[in-house]
N, C-alpha and C positions, 0 to 999 in steps of 0.2 A: 470653117470658124478658126480664127488663129489662137494664141494664147493657152494651147492645151498642151496635155503631152500624156502618153500613153503607159507610162510605166507603173506599177504598181508602188514605188518606192516615193515617197514624200521627197518634193525636191528640197533642197536647201533653200532657194529663192523663193518660195513659195509666195511671199508676201509681191514680189513683183508680177508674179503670174496674176495676184488678183487684180493688181492696178491693170496689167492689160487685159485681162478678162472682162473687167466693166467697162473700159473703155471702147472694148469691141463692142460688148452687149447694147449698149446705150445707144452707138451708133448705129448700130443694126436694128434695135426695136423704134427708134426715132422718139416718139413722145411717152417717154416711160412713165409719167405722172399719170396721162390719160389712161394707159395700160392698166396702171397700179389701182386706180378709182374704178376702173370695170371690174376687176377683179375683188375689189372690196365690197361691190355693190354687189355680186354674186354672192361673194360668203355669207355678208350680211342677210342678204334674201334666206337664203338655207339654213343659218342659224334663228331667225327667227320663227322659220318653220319647225326645228328641232325643240325650240322652246314650247310651242303649241303640243306638240307630241308630245312632251313632257306632262305637261298638265292635264291631256286627256289620258295618256295611257300609264301616266308615272315614270317613263322614259323615253327617252329617243332611240334606244336601240331596239332596232327588229330583233323577234324571238322566233325560235322554232324548236319542236321537241325532237329530241333523236329517233324518235320510233317514226315521227311523221319524213323527216329528212331521207332516213334510209328506206323508206316506202315511196318514194318519189313523191310525196303530198305538199309540194310546194307550189304555191299560186304565182302566176305573172306578177302580181300585186307586189308578194314578199320580195322578189327577186328584183325588181326596179327599186323597191325602198332599201335593201341592202347596198345595192350599187350605189344610191343615192348617201346613205349615210356612211358607207364603208364599214360598218362593222356588223356583230352579230351575236347573239346570246343563244348557244345550243341547251337547251334544257335537258337534264338528264344523261347526257354523253355516257354517263355509268351512273348504276343506280346509287342511290345516297350510301347505301350500306355497303356496296363496294368501293366507292371511294374513300369511306371512312376507315376500310379495312385495309386501302393502299397508304392512307394517311400514317396507321398505326406501323405498317410495313417500312417505312422510311423513317419512323421515329424509333423503331428497334434497331434498323440498319446502322443508326448513327450512334443510338446508346451502346450498342456490343461492339461498336468497333472504339469507343472512348470519343467520338468527334469532339464532345466540349473540351476535352481535357489536351488535345491535340492542336485545335484551331489558332490558326496565329493571325489572324483576321483577315481583311479584304485583300486580295492579290491584285488590285488594278486599280485606278483611278479614273474609268470609264466614264463616270456620272460626274467629274470633277468641277465642270463647268455650271451644273445646274444649281437653281438659287435653294432647293431642298436637298436635304440630305439622301444617300442612296437607301433603297428598303432592306428589310434583313432576308440577304441573299447568301446561300449556304453553296459554295463550290463542289456539291453532290451530283453525279452524272450517272451513276451506274446501277442504281438500287434495281432489284426486282419490280417495284412499284412504277419506277418512270418507265422502264423500258416494255413491262406489261401494255401498259398506254399507249406507247408509242408506236408498238406493233399490233395495237388491238383493230378489230374490224371497224369498231365505231369509231374511231380517229380518222382510219382510212376513209371512211365515206364522207366525214367532214370536209377534209383534204379534199377529195376528189371534186364535192361538190363546189367548193370554194374556187380550186382552181378553175374551173370549167367558166365561174363567172368573167374570166379574163378572156383578151382578143389573144388565143394561144398560138396561132398559125398565120402565114403570110403565102405570097406566092410560090415561094421556095420549099413550101411544107410548116411543120411543126415547130416553134422555139421550145416547145417543153411538153412532155407526156403528162396529162391533166390528171391520169388516173395511178400514177404510182407518185409518191412523194416520198425524198430519201430520210432518212432518220437523222434528226439534229440533234444531238444531245446537249441540253441546256441545263441549268442548276433550278434550284427550288426554290421557294422562300417559306420562311416559316415565322410567324409575328406571335409571340405570346400572348396570351389575355392580360392586360393589364399595359400595355406596353403605349409608352407614347412615343408619337414617332413623325418628323417632319415630312415624311412622305417623300415624294418624287417630283422634281420639277417637271414641266410639260417640255416634250423633246419629241424627235422621229431621231430612229435608227437608220440602219444601212447606208450609212454615207453622209458626211457634212460636208466638210471641204469639197469632196469629192463631186458633190451635186452640181458645182459650177465649174470645175476644172477638167474632169475627164471626158474627154470626146464621146465615149459612149453613153455617160448621162446627158450631154450637150445635144444628143440624138433623141434620148427619150423626151426631154423638155424642149425640143424644137418649135414645137406650136406657139410656147409661151415664149421662147425667146426671140421670135421672128412676128412677135404681136398677130399672133393669131387664136387668143386665150379662147374664142368660141370654139374652137375645132379640136382644143385640146382633151385628151381621154385617158385620165388615169387610170383606165382598165385596157390599154394596151401594151402589151407584154413586148411590144418590139423592141430590141436593143437592150431591155432590163437584163438578161440572162448573161450579157456580156460585160455587165457591169462589175467593177472590182474595189474593194476599199483599199487604203494606201496600208503597207506594211510598217506597223510600229511595234517594236518589240515589247511584250508583255504587256500588252494592253487589250481587251475585248474588240474583237471587231466581227463580222458576219464574211463569211468567205462562201455564204449561197446566197440564191435568190429566193426571198420568202414572197409568194403572194400575199399571205396573211401573217401577222404575227399571233400567238394566242397562247392561253392558260388555261389550264383545268382546276377547279378548285376542288382542295382537299378538304374542306369544312365548309360549314355554313358561315354566311357572311350577311350581315343588316347594312341598312344605308347608313351612312356619316361614320362608317367606321374603317377608316383609310382605305376607302373603293378606288378600284381603275377610273379615270375618266378619259375623255377622247374631245376632240373637236369633231363633230360628223360631218365634216365635208371633206373629201379625199381630193378634191381640187384647189384647197388651201394651201397647197404647196405652193401655187404660183405665187401666193401672199409673199412667203419665207424667201423665194429664189428674187422676187422683184425689189422687197424691200429694201436689201443692201445696196441696189443701185440709184435711189433718192437723194438729192443733194446734202442732206444732214449727215449722210456717213461719211467717215473719212475714207479715201481713197483703197485703202489698203487693209480694209476691215469687212466684214460679212456678219454684221450684228452680235458678235460675242462667238462666232465659229473658232474652233482651235484645232488643230488637230490631234488625232486620237481617240476625241470624245465625239459625245454623242450631239446631235445639232439642238443647240438650245432655244426654246420659245420663251420670250420674257415679255413681262409688262411694258418695259422699256422701248420695244422694240418691236412687238406684235400684239400691241391692247387690243385689237379685234378678235384675234385666236384665244387669248387667255380669257377672255369674258365667254368665249363659245364652247369651255369646257364643260360636257354634260356627263353625269355619272352612270355607270352600268347600273341595273336594277339589282335588287336583293338576290343573293343566289345563294342554293344549296349546295351541299358537297356533291359533287357530280357532275355539275352544270360546268359548260366550258365558254369562253369569251375568246373570239376573235377581230381582228383590226387589221384593213388593208395596210400594206407596208411603208406607206406613205402617211397615214393618218398621224395626227399630234396626238400623244397620249403624257397623261400623268398619274400618279399615286396621292392622293389627299391625305393632308395630316390625319392624326388622330392622337386623340387624350384619354389615358387608361382605356385602351381598348376592350369590349365585351366580345368574349370569345376569341377563338383562334382566327388567323388570316393565312391559311396556307395554301399554296399554288404549286402547280409543276407547270413548266414552259415547254410548250410542243407548237411549233409552228407549223403552216403548209408550205412546203418548200419542195416545188416538182422537180422530176427528174429531169435533167437536161445536161448537156456534157461538163458545165461549171458544177453543177452540182453534183452530179457523179463522181468528179474528181473528191471533191470533198467526203462522201460518202465513203470511197475506197480508203481515204486517210486514216478516217476514224474506226477501220475495222482493227487497226494495231492497237488503237486506244483502249478497244473493248476488251480486246485479249488481254492486255496488260493492266488495266485498270488506271489507264492515266487520263488527266483531265484532255479534253478534246484540243485540237490545234487553235481554234478560234478562241481558246480561254488564256489566263494566266495557269503558269506550268506549276501547279500547287501539287498534282499528283497523290492527293489524300488516299485513294481507294486502292492501291496498288495490292497491299497484302490484305486488305479486308474479307472478314467471312460474311458470306451471303450475298457476294457481289453476282450481280446476273453474268453469266458465262455464253461464251460464243455459241456452244451448242444447245442453248435455247431459244435461240431463232427460231420462229416460225418462219412461213412462204412470207407473209409480209414484211417481216424484218430483215429477212435475207434481199428481199427486193430493194428495201430501203436502205440496205448496206452497201447496195450497188453490185450483188452477188447473181 
């Protein structure tokens, strides 16, 4: 395929690359409108089924207990449903009391180091193109609570289970090790009782402009881009560990391959209180990729995509998808939620929130050469209390008391740091 480039640096003439790419894809696909209708029909069928599941079960999200998962009590039917919906709730990943203690540990860590007095506000504009504002994200990475969870047996068992839902090996061997995930230090969210928030508009992470222009992503989505949607498998990891995001200084990006994004609840969460929503159809990425190729879109535009930001999903360009957003169920502190790396997600708005809305972000990022390289990079971030390379260089924790230290890594943590 032409009109592509391999550099991680964003080209100055990327608008021309978009024009060239779209012309190439339209010629390659042939009848784009017919393919788009095929994709829409698939998505609408799946979303109708998800709405029925909501009526019957209260949620379209598959669920399992941590105990059953660790003991291997997982039915083939549940595995099929997780792959169909692209998301999962794991009940009591940590006992509720343990999770509440982690939350208090985070709060004490912030208070003891006077975070409220020194916080300078958001260090990036990663969510700048979305229709709703960013949630209450704190650029804190190295509290004992966060690292205790990241290197826990509970999280490791979930990560291994989720990684193994993917096709992770080909004729020349495995693309990643499903049973070892790198530690990917991410931030926390703390939303106070009484908060009124616009939430966070629907989007996907792990590449926006890149999904059309980078050769590795073109290989990932080859079945879509060659009019073979019925053969597209969103759980095939071929080429995904080779995908990069463009280097844009001082903005959030993701330098690792995540099979699943995820977070762990540090507080109880009721319905209609600004909860996470997803479009529970992993194949919906085909809709996003094909939508800019329709005739109503200017040649050099991609439905609102801009470099250095997440990929936005909007009512204007993606009405089928916006109507398909489904909420997570009620959660207790200690429950964790996980969603496929291509799955569209958002955070619902809330007015005068009842109770806290606190989470720590922990994904599944299996060990592979790309991820190992990042894990080795963050060793110095941990040692010196620095913001990780994927995030703005704010470095609040350099001199903080009570920070997790390198000597506190257990065997899971050491493997996850590439040691």
